[in-house]
PDBQT receptor file of N, H, CA, C and O in Angstrom, charges set to zero:
ATOM      1  N   MET A   1      12.731  13.797  -7.532  1.00  0.00    +0.000 N 
ATOM      2  CA  MET A   1      12.423  14.522  -6.321  1.00  0.00    +0.000 C 
ATOM      3  C   MET A   1      11.668  13.571  -5.400  1.00  0.00    +0.000 C 
ATOM      4  O   MET A   1      10.677  12.970  -5.814  1.00  0.00    +0.000 OA
ATOM      5  N   GLY A   2      12.108  13.432  -4.196  1.00  0.00    +0.000 N 
ATOM      6  H   GLY A   2      12.913  13.920  -3.859  1.00  0.00    +0.000 HD
ATOM      7  CA  GLY A   2      11.406  12.597  -3.230  1.00  0.00    +0.000 C 
ATOM      8  C   GLY A   2      10.150  13.291  -2.737  1.00  0.00    +0.000 C 
ATOM      9  O   GLY A   2      10.189  14.476  -2.406  1.00  0.00    +0.000 OA
ATOM     10  N   MET A   3       9.041  12.575  -2.682  1.00  0.00    +0.000 N 
ATOM     11  H   MET A   3       9.010  11.612  -2.951  1.00  0.00    +0.000 HD
ATOM     12  CA  MET A   3       7.767  13.175  -2.293  1.00  0.00    +0.000 C 
ATOM     13  C   MET A   3       7.157  12.552  -1.048  1.00  0.00    +0.000 C 
ATOM     14  O   MET A   3       6.108  13.004  -0.590  1.00  0.00    +0.000 OA
ATOM     15  N   GLY A   4       7.786  11.530  -0.491  1.00  0.00    +0.000 N 
ATOM     16  H   GLY A   4       8.638  11.162  -0.863  1.00  0.00    +0.000 HD
ATOM     17  CA  GLY A   4       7.190  10.774   0.610  1.00  0.00    +0.000 C 
ATOM     18  C   GLY A   4       6.777  11.597   1.812  1.00  0.00    +0.000 C 
ATOM     19  O   GLY A   4       5.636  11.495   2.263  1.00  0.00    +0.000 OA
ATOM     20  N   GLU A   5       7.675  12.408   2.342  1.00  0.00    +0.000 N 
ATOM     21  H   GLU A   5       8.602  12.491   1.976  1.00  0.00    +0.000 HD
ATOM     22  CA  GLU A   5       7.358  13.174   3.540  1.00  0.00    +0.000 C 
ATOM     23  C   GLU A   5       6.564  14.439   3.228  1.00  0.00    +0.000 C 
ATOM     24  O   GLU A   5       5.670  14.802   3.991  1.00  0.00    +0.000 OA
ATOM     25  N   SER A   6       6.868  15.109   2.135  1.00  0.00    +0.000 N 
ATOM     26  H   SER A   6       7.595  14.814   1.515  1.00  0.00    +0.000 HD
ATOM     27  CA  SER A   6       6.207  16.384   1.851  1.00  0.00    +0.000 C 
ATOM     28  C   SER A   6       4.824  16.215   1.236  1.00  0.00    +0.000 C 
ATOM     29  O   SER A   6       3.962  17.071   1.436  1.00  0.00    +0.000 OA
ATOM     30  N   GLN A   7       4.587  15.138   0.496  1.00  0.00    +0.000 N 
ATOM     31  H   GLN A   7       5.287  14.443   0.333  1.00  0.00    +0.000 HD
ATOM     32  CA  GLN A   7       3.299  14.908  -0.154  1.00  0.00    +0.000 C 
ATOM     33  C   GLN A   7       2.922  13.430  -0.026  1.00  0.00    +0.000 C 
ATOM     34  O   GLN A   7       2.959  12.695  -1.012  1.00  0.00    +0.000 OA
ATOM     35  N   PRO A   8       2.563  12.997   1.173  1.00  0.00    +0.000 N 
ATOM     36  CA  PRO A   8       2.259  11.575   1.369  1.00  0.00    +0.000 C 
ATOM     37  C   PRO A   8       1.010  11.137   0.619  1.00  0.00    +0.000 C 
ATOM     38  O   PRO A   8       0.049  11.896   0.496  1.00  0.00    +0.000 OA
ATOM     39  N   VAL A   9       1.032   9.913   0.123  1.00  0.00    +0.000 N 
ATOM     40  H   VAL A   9       1.813   9.296   0.223  1.00  0.00    +0.000 HD
ATOM     41  CA  VAL A   9      -0.125   9.307  -0.526  1.00  0.00    +0.000 C 
ATOM     42  C   VAL A   9      -1.081   8.798   0.542  1.00  0.00    +0.000 C 
ATOM     43  O   VAL A   9      -2.301   8.859   0.388  1.00  0.00    +0.000 OA
ATOM     44  N   LYS A  10      -0.507   8.299   1.617  1.00  0.00    +0.000 N 
ATOM     45  H   LYS A  10       0.484   8.249   1.742  1.00  0.00    +0.000 HD
ATOM     46  CA  LYS A  10      -1.307   7.668   2.667  1.00  0.00    +0.000 C 
ATOM     47  C   LYS A  10      -0.826   8.134   4.032  1.00  0.00    +0.000 C 
ATOM     48  O   LYS A  10       0.379   8.190   4.277  1.00  0.00    +0.000 OA
ATOM     49  N   GLN A  11      -1.754   8.470   4.925  1.00  0.00    +0.000 N 
ATOM     50  H   GLN A  11      -2.733   8.424   4.726  1.00  0.00    +0.000 HD
ATOM     51  CA  GLN A  11      -1.427   8.845   6.300  1.00  0.00    +0.000 C 
ATOM     52  C   GLN A  11      -1.533   7.603   7.173  1.00  0.00    +0.000 C 
ATOM     53  O   GLN A  11      -2.478   6.826   7.035  1.00  0.00    +0.000 OA
ATOM     54  N   CYS A  12      -0.576   7.411   8.067  1.00  0.00    +0.000 N 
ATOM     55  H   CYS A  12       0.191   8.042   8.180  1.00  0.00    +0.000 HD
ATOM     56  CA  CYS A  12      -0.553   6.225   8.920  1.00  0.00    +0.000 C 
ATOM     57  C   CYS A  12      -0.414   6.640  10.379  1.00  0.00    +0.000 C 
ATOM     58  O   CYS A  12       0.312   7.579  10.708  1.00  0.00    +0.000 OA
ATOM     59  N   ALA A  13      -1.115   5.932  11.234  1.00  0.00    +0.000 N 
ATOM     60  H   ALA A  13      -1.705   5.169  10.967  1.00  0.00    +0.000 HD
ATOM     61  CA  ALA A  13      -0.962   6.140  12.674  1.00  0.00    +0.000 C 
ATOM     62  C   ALA A  13       0.349   5.505  13.114  1.00  0.00    +0.000 C 
ATOM     63  O   ALA A  13       0.720   4.435  12.631  1.00  0.00    +0.000 OA
ATOM     64  N   SER A  14       1.037   6.154  14.017  1.00  0.00    +0.000 N 
ATOM     65  H   SER A  14       0.735   7.023  14.409  1.00  0.00    +0.000 HD
ATOM     66  CA  SER A  14       2.318   5.607  14.469  1.00  0.00    +0.000 C 
ATOM     67  C   SER A  14       2.130   4.552  15.559  1.00  0.00    +0.000 C 
ATOM     68  O   SER A  14       3.109   4.012  16.075  1.00  0.00    +0.000 OA
ATOM     69  N   THR A  15       0.897   4.260  15.906  1.00  0.00    +0.000 N 
ATOM     70  H   THR A  15       0.101   4.699  15.487  1.00  0.00    +0.000 HD
ATOM     71  CA  THR A  15       0.643   3.212  16.891  1.00  0.00    +0.000 C 
ATOM     72  C   THR A  15       0.567   1.860  16.194  1.00  0.00    +0.000 C 
ATOM     73  O   THR A  15       0.332   1.790  14.988  1.00  0.00    +0.000 OA
ATOM     74  N   GLY A  16       0.762   0.805  16.945  1.00  0.00    +0.000 N 
ATOM     75  H   GLY A  16       0.952   0.862  17.925  1.00  0.00    +0.000 HD
ATOM     76  CA  GLY A  16       0.721  -0.538  16.372  1.00  0.00    +0.000 C 
ATOM     77  C   GLY A  16       2.113  -1.104  16.241  1.00  0.00    +0.000 C 
ATOM     78  O   GLY A  16       3.092  -0.518  16.703  1.00  0.00    +0.000 OA
ATOM     79  N   ASN A  17       2.183  -2.260  15.601  1.00  0.00    +0.000 N 
ATOM     80  H   ASN A  17       1.387  -2.737  15.226  1.00  0.00    +0.000 HD
ATOM     81  CA  ASN A  17       3.495  -2.904  15.491  1.00  0.00    +0.000 C 
ATOM     82  C   ASN A  17       4.283  -2.365  14.304  1.00  0.00    +0.000 C 
ATOM     83  O   ASN A  17       3.724  -1.744  13.400  1.00  0.00    +0.000 OA
ATOM     84  N   ARG A  18       5.563  -2.609  14.321  1.00  0.00    +0.000 N 
ATOM     85  H   ARG A  18       6.017  -3.113  15.056  1.00  0.00    +0.000 HD
ATOM     86  CA  ARG A  18       6.486  -2.061  13.319  1.00  0.00    +0.000 C 
ATOM     87  C   ARG A  18       6.168  -2.550  11.907  1.00  0.00    +0.000 C 
ATOM     88  O   ARG A  18       6.192  -1.762  10.961  1.00  0.00    +0.000 OA
ATOM     89  N   SER A  19       5.872  -3.831  11.756  1.00  0.00    +0.000 N 
ATOM     90  H   SER A  19       5.852  -4.472  12.524  1.00  0.00    +0.000 HD
ATOM     91  CA  SER A  19       5.616  -4.370  10.414  1.00  0.00    +0.000 C 
ATOM     92  C   SER A  19       4.346  -3.766   9.805  1.00  0.00    +0.000 C 
ATOM     93  O   SER A  19       4.285  -3.546   8.596  1.00  0.00    +0.000 OA
ATOM     94  N   ALA A  20       3.340  -3.499  10.631  1.00  0.00    +0.000 N 
ATOM     95  H   ALA A  20       3.389  -3.678  11.614  1.00  0.00    +0.000 HD
ATOM     96  CA  ALA A  20       2.116  -2.867  10.124  1.00  0.00    +0.000 C 
ATOM     97  C   ALA A  20       2.392  -1.433   9.691  1.00  0.00    +0.000 C 
ATOM     98  O   ALA A  20       1.853  -0.979   8.681  1.00  0.00    +0.000 OA
ATOM     99  N   LEU A  21       3.224  -0.715  10.440  1.00  0.00    +0.000 N 
ATOM    100  H   LEU A  21       3.661  -1.084  11.260  1.00  0.00    +0.000 HD
ATOM    101  CA  LEU A  21       3.575   0.656  10.077  1.00  0.00    +0.000 C 
ATOM    102  C   LEU A  21       4.374   0.682   8.781  1.00  0.00    +0.000 C 
ATOM    103  O   LEU A  21       4.125   1.529   7.923  1.00  0.00    +0.000 OA
ATOM    104  N   ILE A  22       5.323  -0.226   8.626  1.00  0.00    +0.000 N 
ATOM    105  H   ILE A  22       5.524  -0.914   9.323  1.00  0.00    +0.000 HD
ATOM    106  CA  ILE A  22       6.123  -0.294   7.399  1.00  0.00    +0.000 C 
ATOM    107  C   ILE A  22       5.220  -0.580   6.198  1.00  0.00    +0.000 C 
ATOM    108  O   ILE A  22       5.378   0.042   5.147  1.00  0.00    +0.000 OA
ATOM    109  N   ALA A  23       4.286  -1.504   6.341  1.00  0.00    +0.000 N 
ATOM    110  H   ALA A  23       4.158  -2.009   7.194  1.00  0.00    +0.000 HD
ATOM    111  CA  ALA A  23       3.366  -1.828   5.250  1.00  0.00    +0.000 C 
ATOM    112  C   ALA A  23       2.478  -0.642   4.917  1.00  0.00    +0.000 C 
ATOM    113  O   ALA A  23       2.188  -0.395   3.747  1.00  0.00    +0.000 OA
ATOM    114  N   CYS A  24       2.044   0.091   5.928  1.00  0.00    +0.000 N 
ATOM    115  H   CYS A  24       2.280  -0.110   6.879  1.00  0.00    +0.000 HD
ATOM    116  CA  CYS A  24       1.188   1.251   5.702  1.00  0.00    +0.000 C 
ATOM    117  C   CYS A  24       1.937   2.366   4.974  1.00  0.00    +0.000 C 
ATOM    118  O   CYS A  24       1.368   3.032   4.109  1.00  0.00    +0.000 OA
ATOM    119  N   LEU A  25       3.191   2.571   5.316  1.00  0.00    +0.000 N 
ATOM    120  H   LEU A  25       3.653   2.030   6.019  1.00  0.00    +0.000 HD
ATOM    121  CA  LEU A  25       3.980   3.659   4.727  1.00  0.00    +0.000 C 
ATOM    122  C   LEU A  25       4.552   3.335   3.352  1.00  0.00    +0.000 C 
ATOM    123  O   LEU A  25       5.078   4.221   2.680  1.00  0.00    +0.000 OA
ATOM    124  N   GLN A  26       4.457   2.091   2.930  1.00  0.00    +0.000 N 
ATOM    125  H   GLN A  26       4.029   1.370   3.476  1.00  0.00    +0.000 HD
ATOM    126  CA  GLN A  26       5.071   1.671   1.668  1.00  0.00    +0.000 C 
ATOM    127  C   GLN A  26       4.637   2.518   0.456  1.00  0.00    +0.000 C 
ATOM    128  O   GLN A  26       5.496   2.857  -0.358  1.00  0.00    +0.000 OA
ATOM    129  N   PRO A  27       3.355   2.877   0.293  1.00  0.00    +0.000 N 
ATOM    130  CA  PRO A  27       2.983   3.700  -0.871  1.00  0.00    +0.000 C 
ATOM    131  C   PRO A  27       3.645   5.079  -0.884  1.00  0.00    +0.000 C 
ATOM    132  O   PRO A  27       3.728   5.706  -1.940  1.00  0.00    +0.000 OA
ATOM    133  N   ASN A  28       4.114   5.562   0.263  1.00  0.00    +0.000 N 
ATOM    134  H   ASN A  28       4.047   5.053   1.122  1.00  0.00    +0.000 HD
ATOM    135  CA  ASN A  28       4.756   6.873   0.328  1.00  0.00    +0.000 C 
ATOM    136  C   ASN A  28       6.211   6.847  -0.124  1.00  0.00    +0.000 C 
ATOM    137  O   ASN A  28       6.811   7.904  -0.315  1.00  0.00    +0.000 OA
ATOM    138  N   ARG A  29       6.785   5.669  -0.298  1.00  0.00    +0.000 N 
ATOM    139  H   ARG A  29       6.297   4.810  -0.142  1.00  0.00    +0.000 HD
ATOM    140  CA  ARG A  29       8.177   5.565  -0.750  1.00  0.00    +0.000 C 
ATOM    141  C   ARG A  29       8.197   5.601  -2.267  1.00  0.00    +0.000 C 
ATOM    142  O   ARG A  29       8.043   4.573  -2.927  1.00  0.00    +0.000 OA
ATOM    143  N   ARG A  30       8.386   6.773  -2.804  1.00  0.00    +0.000 N 
ATOM    144  H   ARG A  30       8.511   7.608  -2.268  1.00  0.00    +0.000 HD
ATOM    145  CA  ARG A  30       8.363   6.919  -4.250  1.00  0.00    +0.000 C 
ATOM    146  C   ARG A  30       9.161   8.160  -4.651  1.00  0.00    +0.000 C 
ATOM    147  O   ARG A  30       9.476   9.008  -3.816  1.00  0.00    +0.000 OA
ATOM    148  N   VAL A  31       9.471   8.246  -5.896  1.00  0.00    +0.000 N 
ATOM    149  H   VAL A  31       9.215   7.557  -6.574  1.00  0.00    +0.000 HD
ATOM    150  CA  VAL A  31      10.058   9.451  -6.476  1.00  0.00    +0.000 C 
ATOM    151  C   VAL A  31       9.231   9.813  -7.696  1.00  0.00    +0.000 C 
ATOM    152  O   VAL A  31       8.644   8.949  -8.347  1.00  0.00    +0.000 OA
ATOM    153  N   GLU A  32       9.194  11.080  -7.990  1.00  0.00    +0.000 N 
ATOM    154  H   GLU A  32       9.671  11.782  -7.461  1.00  0.00    +0.000 HD
ATOM    155  CA  GLU A  32       8.535  11.535  -9.209  1.00  0.00    +0.000 C 
ATOM    156  C   GLU A  32       9.599  12.166 -10.081  1.00  0.00    +0.000 C 
ATOM    157  O   GLU A  32      10.388  12.992  -9.621  1.00  0.00    +0.000 OA
ATOM    158  N   VAL A  33       9.612  11.772 -11.343  1.00  0.00    +0.000 N 
ATOM    159  H   VAL A  33       8.971  11.101 -11.716  1.00  0.00    +0.000 HD
ATOM    160  CA  VAL A  33      10.613  12.250 -12.302  1.00  0.00    +0.000 C 
ATOM    161  C   VAL A  33       9.902  13.069 -13.361  1.00  0.00    +0.000 C 
ATOM    162  O   VAL A  33       8.930  12.616 -13.966  1.00  0.00    +0.000 OA
ATOM    163  N   GLU A  34      10.391  14.268 -13.580  1.00  0.00    +0.000 N 
ATOM    164  H   GLU A  34      11.181  14.636 -13.089  1.00  0.00    +0.000 HD
ATOM    165  CA  GLU A  34       9.831  15.151 -14.608  1.00  0.00    +0.000 C 
ATOM    166  C   GLU A  34      10.827  15.263 -15.751  1.00  0.00    +0.000 C 
ATOM    167  O   GLU A  34      11.984  15.623 -15.536  1.00  0.00    +0.000 OA
ATOM    168  N   VAL A  35      10.389  14.959 -16.950  1.00  0.00    +0.000 N 
ATOM    169  H   VAL A  35       9.449  14.667 -17.125  1.00  0.00    +0.000 HD
ATOM    170  CA  VAL A  35      11.247  15.032 -18.141  1.00  0.00    +0.000 C 
ATOM    171  C   VAL A  35      10.672  16.098 -19.055  1.00  0.00    +0.000 C 
ATOM    172  O   VAL A  35       9.501  16.052 -19.432  1.00  0.00    +0.000 OA
ATOM    173  N   ASP A  36      11.526  17.072 -19.409  1.00  0.00    +0.000 N 
ATOM    174  H   ASP A  36      12.477  17.109 -19.103  1.00  0.00    +0.000 HD
ATOM    175  CA  ASP A  36      11.040  18.137 -20.290  1.00  0.00    +0.000 C 
ATOM    176  C   ASP A  36      11.661  18.085 -21.678  1.00  0.00    +0.000 C 
ATOM    177  O   ASP A  36      11.220  18.817 -22.564  1.00  0.00    +0.000 OA
ATOM    178  N   GLY A  37      12.672  17.241 -21.900  1.00  0.00    +0.000 N 
ATOM    179  H   GLY A  37      13.030  16.646 -21.180  1.00  0.00    +0.000 HD
ATOM    180  CA  GLY A  37      13.247  17.057 -23.227  1.00  0.00    +0.000 C 
ATOM    181  C   GLY A  37      14.207  18.141 -23.662  1.00  0.00    +0.000 C 
ATOM    182  O   GLY A  37      14.620  18.149 -24.822  1.00  0.00    +0.000 OA
ATOM    183  N   SER A  38      14.585  19.063 -22.778  1.00  0.00    +0.000 N 
ATOM    184  H   SER A  38      14.249  19.057 -21.836  1.00  0.00    +0.000 HD
ATOM    185  CA  SER A  38      15.472  20.162 -23.179  1.00  0.00    +0.000 C 
ATOM    186  C   SER A  38      16.939  19.730 -23.231  1.00  0.00    +0.000 C 
ATOM    187  O   SER A  38      17.749  20.407 -23.863  1.00  0.00    +0.000 OA
ATOM    188  N   GLY A  39      17.301  18.616 -22.579  1.00  0.00    +0.000 N 
ATOM    189  H   GLY A  39      16.643  18.066 -22.065  1.00  0.00    +0.000 HD
ATOM    190  CA  GLY A  39      18.675  18.160 -22.540  1.00  0.00    +0.000 C 
ATOM    191  C   GLY A  39      19.486  18.797 -21.438  1.00  0.00    +0.000 C 
ATOM    192  O   GLY A  39      20.667  18.481 -21.288  1.00  0.00    +0.000 OA
ATOM    193  N   VAL A  40      18.889  19.692 -20.654  1.00  0.00    +0.000 N 
ATOM    194  H   VAL A  40      17.930  19.949 -20.775  1.00  0.00    +0.000 HD
ATOM    195  CA  VAL A  40      19.560  20.358 -19.547  1.00  0.00    +0.000 C 
ATOM    196  C   VAL A  40      19.239  19.608 -18.263  1.00  0.00    +0.000 C 
ATOM    197  O   VAL A  40      18.073  19.370 -17.948  1.00  0.00    +0.000 OA
ATOM    198  N   VAL A  41      20.283  19.236 -17.520  1.00  0.00    +0.000 N 
ATOM    199  H   VAL A  41      21.230  19.430 -17.775  1.00  0.00    +0.000 HD
ATOM    200  CA  VAL A  41      20.085  18.516 -16.258  1.00  0.00    +0.000 C 
ATOM    201  C   VAL A  41      19.894  19.554 -15.149  1.00  0.00    +0.000 C 
ATOM    202  O   VAL A  41      20.687  20.485 -15.009  1.00  0.00    +0.000 OA
ATOM    203  N   LYS A  42      18.842  19.376 -14.376  1.00  0.00    +0.000 N 
ATOM    204  H   LYS A  42      18.198  18.619 -14.490  1.00  0.00    +0.000 HD
ATOM    205  CA  LYS A  42      18.559  20.322 -13.279  1.00  0.00    +0.000 C 
ATOM    206  C   LYS A  42      19.024  19.759 -11.985  1.00  0.00    +0.000 C 
ATOM    207  O   LYS A  42      18.878  20.400 -10.944  1.00  0.00    +0.000 OA
TER     208      LYS A  42
């Protein structure tokens, strides 16, 4: 499940240069995987 937009780790101002914004948003690019061991794919 992608969590970047709905549950950001870090808030970044949209002002400044593009490379600084990309570096600031990098921690928000992640997925969280939940494994329950039932063998059923959700």
